[in-house]
C-alpha positions as CSV (number, residue, x, y, z in Angstrom):
1,M,18.1,-26.8,10.9
2,N,21.7,-26.6,10.4
3,S,23.8,-23.9,8.9
4,S,24.6,-24.6,5.2
5,I,27.2,-22.5,3.1
6,I,25.6,-21.2,0.0
7,D,27.0,-19.0,-3.0
8,I,26.8,-14.9,-2.3
9,E,27.1,-12.8,-4.9
10,S,29.0,-9.5,-4.8
11,W,25.9,-7.8,-5.8
12,Y,24.0,-8.9,-2.8
13,I,25.3,-6.5,0.1
14,P,24.6,-3.0,-1.6
15,I,21.5,-4.3,-2.5
16,D,20.2,-5.4,0.9
17,I,21.7,-1.9,2.2
18,I,19.4,-0.1,-0.5
19,I,16.1,-2.2,0.0
20,T,16.6,-1.8,3.6
21,T,17.4,2.2,3.4
22,F,14.4,2.7,1.3
23,T,12.4,0.6,3.5
24,T,13.8,2.6,7.0
25,I,13.0,6.0,5.3
26,A,9.3,4.8,4.2
27,I,8.5,3.8,8.1
28,G,10.5,7.0,9.5
29,L,7.7,9.1,7.1
30,T,4.8,7.1,8.2
31,I,5.4,7.5,12.1
32,L,5.8,11.3,11.2
33,Y,2.6,11.3,9.4
34,L,0.9,9.2,12.5
35,F,2.3,11.8,14.7
36,V,1.1,14.8,13.1
37,I,-2.2,13.6,12.5
38,L,-2.5,12.4,16.1
39,F,-2.0,15.8,17.4
40,D,-2.8,18.3,15.4
41,K,-6.6,19.0,15.9
42,A,-6.8,19.8,12.5
43,C,-6.6,16.6,11.0
44,H,-9.2,14.7,13.3
45,T,-11.5,14.5,9.8
46,I,-12.7,11.8,8.7
47,P,-10.6,11.9,5.4
48,M,-7.5,11.9,7.5
49,L,-8.8,9.3,9.7
50,L,-8.5,6.7,6.9
51,V,-5.4,8.6,5.3
52,A,-4.3,7.9,9.1
53,N,-5.5,4.3,8.4
54,S,-3.3,3.6,5.0
55,C,-0.4,5.5,7.0
56,L,-0.9,2.6,10.0
57,T,-1.1,-0.2,7.2
58,A,1.9,1.0,5.4
59,F,3.7,1.4,9.0
60,L,3.2,-2.2,9.8
61,F,3.8,-3.8,6.3
62,G,7.2,-1.9,6.2
63,C,8.4,-2.8,9.7
64,I,7.3,-6.9,8.6
65,M,9.6,-6.1,5.1
66,L,12.2,-4.7,6.9
67,S,12.9,-7.0,9.5
68,S,13.0,-9.7,6.6
69,F,15.5,-7.2,4.8
70,I,17.6,-7.2,8.2
71,I,17.8,-11.1,8.0
72,M,18.3,-11.4,4.5
73,L,21.4,-8.7,5.2
74,N,22.3,-10.8,8.2
75,N,22.2,-13.7,6.5
76,D,24.3,-12.5,3.4
77,L,26.8,-10.7,5.6
78,K,27.7,-14.1,7.3
79,Q,27.6,-16.4,4.1
80,I,25.1,-18.5,5.6
81,Y,21.2,-19.0,5.2
82,Y,19.1,-20.3,8.4
83,P,15.1,-20.0,7.9
84,N,14.0,-18.7,11.5
85,S,10.8,-20.4,13.1
86,Y,8.7,-17.8,12.4
87,C,10.1,-17.6,8.9
88,I,6.4,-18.3,7.4
89,F,4.2,-16.7,9.5
90,Q,6.3,-13.6,8.9
91,A,5.5,-13.8,4.5
92,Y,2.0,-14.6,6.0
93,I,1.9,-11.0,7.8
94,S,3.8,-9.3,5.1
95,Y,0.7,-10.6,2.2
96,A,-1.6,-9.5,5.0
97,T,-0.7,-5.6,5.8
98,C,0.2,-5.1,2.2
99,A,-3.4,-6.1,1.1
100,A,-4.9,-4.4,4.5
101,F,-2.9,-1.2,2.6
102,N,-4.2,-1.6,-0.7
103,Y,-7.7,-2.0,0.6
104,S,-7.6,1.1,2.6
105,F,-7.4,3.3,-0.6
106,V,-10.4,1.4,-1.9
107,L,-12.2,2.8,1.3
108,Q,-10.7,6.4,0.6
109,A,-12.5,6.1,-2.9
110,L,-15.6,4.8,-1.8
111,Y,-15.8,7.3,1.3
112,R,-15.8,10.1,-1.4
113,Y,-17.9,8.4,-4.2
114,I,-20.8,8.0,-2.0
115,F,-20.4,11.2,-0.3
116,V,-20.9,12.8,-4.1
117,I,-23.6,10.7,-5.2
118,Y,-25.5,9.8,-2.2
119,P,-24.8,13.1,0.0
120,R,-28.2,12.4,2.2
121,I,-26.8,9.2,3.2
122,L,-25.7,10.7,7.1
123,F,-24.5,7.8,8.6
124,W,-22.1,7.2,5.9
125,Q,-20.7,10.4,7.2
126,K,-20.0,9.3,10.8
127,R,-16.7,8.8,12.3
128,R,-18.1,5.6,13.9
129,T,-19.6,4.1,10.2
130,Q,-16.1,4.5,8.6
131,M,-14.1,2.9,11.8
132,L,-16.1,0.0,11.3
133,F,-15.4,-0.2,7.7
134,V,-11.6,0.1,8.4
135,F,-11.8,-2.8,10.8
136,K,-13.6,-4.8,8.1
137,T,-10.3,-3.8,5.7
138,W,-8.2,-5.1,7.9
139,I,-10.3,-8.5,8.7
140,L,-10.2,-8.9,4.7
141,G,-6.6,-8.2,4.5
142,F,-5.9,-10.7,7.2
143,A,-8.3,-13.6,5.5
144,C,-6.8,-13.2,2.3
145,P,-3.8,-15.2,3.1
146,L,-4.7,-16.9,5.9
147,M,-5.3,-20.5,4.2
148,F,-1.0,-20.3,3.6
149,L,0.1,-20.7,7.1
150,F,-2.0,-24.0,6.9
151,N,-1.2,-25.4,3.4
152,N,2.7,-25.3,3.2
153,G,2.1,-23.0,-0.1
154,I,4.9,-20.6,1.3
155,V,8.3,-22.0,1.6
156,Y,11.8,-21.0,2.1
157,N,14.0,-19.8,-1.1
158,Y,17.4,-20.3,-0.2
159,D,18.9,-18.3,-3.2
160,N,16.6,-15.0,-1.9
161,Q,16.8,-16.2,1.2
162,V,12.8,-15.4,2.3
163,C,9.9,-17.3,2.7
164,Q,7.2,-16.4,0.1
165,L,5.3,-18.3,-2.0
166,P,6.9,-19.8,-5.2
167,L,6.0,-18.2,-8.3
168,R,4.6,-20.7,-10.7
169,F,1.7,-21.7,-12.4
170,S,-0.4,-22.5,-9.4
171,F,-3.9,-21.2,-7.5
172,S,-1.9,-19.9,-4.8
173,V,-0.5,-17.6,-6.7
174,I,-3.1,-16.4,-9.0
175,Y,-5.6,-16.1,-5.7
176,I,-3.2,-13.6,-3.7
177,S,-2.1,-11.7,-7.2
178,F,-5.8,-11.1,-7.2
179,T,-7.0,-10.7,-3.9
180,V,-3.8,-8.4,-3.0
181,Y,-3.4,-6.3,-5.7
182,G,-6.4,-7.3,-8.7
183,I,-9.3,-6.5,-6.8
184,P,-8.2,-3.7,-4.6
185,V,-7.1,-1.8,-8.1
186,T,-10.0,-2.8,-10.2
187,L,-12.4,-1.2,-7.6
188,I,-10.4,1.7,-7.2
189,I,-10.0,2.4,-11.1
190,F,-14.2,1.0,-11.3
191,I,-15.4,4.3,-8.3
192,Y,-13.1,6.6,-10.6
193,F,-14.8,6.0,-13.8
194,K,-18.1,5.8,-12.0
195,L,-17.7,8.8,-10.6
196,L,-16.0,11.3,-13.5
197,R,-19.3,10.1,-15.8
198,Y,-21.2,11.5,-13.1
199,V,-19.2,14.7,-13.1
200,Q,-19.2,14.5,-16.8
201,E,-23.4,14.2,-16.9
202,T,-23.8,16.8,-13.9
203,S,-21.9,19.4,-15.9
204,K,-24.6,18.9,-19.2
205,N,-27.5,19.4,-17.0
206,V,-28.7,22.2,-15.1
207,A,-27.5,21.1,-11.5
208,S,-26.3,22.9,-8.2
209,I,-22.9,24.7,-8.7
210,N,-22.1,23.5,-5.2
211,V,-22.7,20.0,-6.7
212,L,-20.9,20.1,-9.4
213,S,-17.7,21.4,-7.4
214,R,-18.0,19.1,-4.9
215,A,-18.0,16.4,-7.4
216,R,-15.2,17.8,-9.2
217,R,-13.1,18.0,-6.1
218,E,-13.7,14.7,-4.9
219,L,-12.8,13.3,-8.6
220,K,-9.4,15.5,-8.1
221,M,-8.8,13.3,-5.3
222,I,-9.7,9.9,-6.7
223,R,-7.9,10.2,-9.4
224,K,-4.8,11.2,-7.2
225,I,-5.6,7.7,-5.2
226,V,-5.6,6.4,-9.0
227,I,-2.5,7.4,-9.3
228,L,-0.8,6.4,-5.7
229,V,-2.0,2.7,-6.6
230,S,-0.5,3.2,-10.1
231,I,2.3,3.3,-8.4
232,L,1.9,0.2,-6.9
233,I,1.4,-1.7,-9.5
234,G,5.0,-1.2,-10.5
235,V,6.0,-3.8,-7.8
236,G,2.8,-6.3,-9.5
237,F,4.0,-5.7,-13.0
238,V,7.7,-7.1,-11.8
239,Y,5.9,-9.7,-9.9
240,T,3.6,-10.4,-13.4
241,I,6.5,-10.9,-15.6
242,F,8.1,-13.1,-13.6
243,L,4.9,-15.4,-13.3
244,I,4.5,-15.3,-17.1
245,M,8.3,-16.3,-17.2
246,S,7.9,-19.1,-15.0
247,F,4.9,-20.6,-17.4
248,F,7.4,-21.2,-20.2
249,D,11.0,-20.7,-19.0
250,R,13.0,-20.9,-15.7
251,L,13.0,-17.8,-13.4
252,P,16.1,-15.7,-13.0
253,K,18.0,-17.3,-9.7
254,Y,17.2,-14.3,-7.7
255,H,14.1,-13.0,-9.0
256,F,12.6,-11.8,-5.4
257,R,15.9,-9.9,-5.0
258,I,15.4,-8.0,-8.1
259,A,11.3,-7.7,-7.5
260,Y,12.2,-6.3,-3.7
261,V,14.2,-3.5,-5.3
262,F,11.5,-2.2,-7.5
263,G,9.0,-3.2,-4.3
264,S,10.8,-1.4,-2.0
265,S,11.4,1.7,-4.3
266,S,7.6,1.7,-5.2
267,F,6.9,2.1,-1.2
268,L,8.9,4.8,-0.6
269,L,7.9,6.8,-3.5
270,V,4.1,6.1,-2.6
271,I,4.6,7.4,0.9
272,M,6.2,10.2,-0.5
273,T,3.9,10.8,-2.7
274,L,0.8,10.4,0.0
275,F,2.3,13.4,1.6
276,Q,2.2,15.3,-1.5
277,F,-1.5,14.7,-2.3
278,T,-2.5,16.0,1.5
279,D,-2.9,19.1,2.1
280,P,-4.2,18.7,5.8
281,L,-1.3,17.0,6.1
282,K,1.6,19.3,4.5
283,I,-0.3,22.4,6.5
284,S,0.3,20.6,9.8
285,L,3.6,19.6,8.9
286,G,4.4,23.1,7.9
287,K,2.9,24.5,11.0
288,L,5.0,22.3,13.2
289,L,8.4,22.8,11.3
290,N,7.3,26.9,11.4
291,I,7.2,26.3,7.4
292,R,4.6,28.5,5.0
293,P,3.4,25.8,2.7
294,N,2.9,27.1,-0.8
295,I,-0.8,25.7,-1.5
296,I,-2.6,28.1,-3.6
297,I,-6.1,26.0,-4.5
298,P,-7.8,24.6,-1.3
299,T,-9.5,21.6,-4.4
300,T,-6.7,19.1,-2.6
301,I,-7.4,15.2,-2.2
302,F,-8.0,15.4,1.6
303,T,-10.0,18.6,2.4
304,N,-11.2,19.1,5.9
305,R,-15.1,18.7,6.7
């Protein structure tokens, strides 16, 4: 395809640099987390295995988005557009890894829930079982947007210089919104309230102190997962606003660029919050940097077992 000249606004380059910087920092943090989990034996537990899965999906999602932002920045600097040959596939991978990232939190919440409610199901607590479920979440993530590789749903947006599903009232947009965001967020919130109800009922009855303490500890962990997912909803909220606007009025010309600012900042905030909520990771990194972490109460999001 021949290159064409497009109008370049003065704020393009600063925005491109900001979203590229945010995403680069997030990728660097996920690499650091994975390095610590891999080489510190104290992190070789099933909960930390699930954390590592979240970090890996975040790393891949960040890389694919970073490549899109670099292409966007390059095109804006040269004041041209040219959809590369793998643009549509790149969009597919971004949807797939984003879905895998969100479903990785569902798996963490589900593991904690079953561990509390059904402690006698020993096979659920085996590493092999969790590896199998991790593999299934990856399959689910990559299967969700697969149809868009074949139905020409993903198109190149010249103003935003990116391949995406066009925001309009359509089955494709509603489908991807539910499969990537709606379903995993709903499942996590559902698991949280189920465990909350269990804790409330257990506290009313004569029960083992250990059982109640364990349930409250896992409830606190799932609550923190809800907080992480709530941060991710920030970008989904922006897309939702633009989607609703598309039903009644014309969208802002540069809606994807605006959404990417919220998306990249939310993504970085999630990665930073994940570290703050994961005490074994903080302890391991503190030992690596020879820093004594200020952790007082051991009832944390990812307690070693």
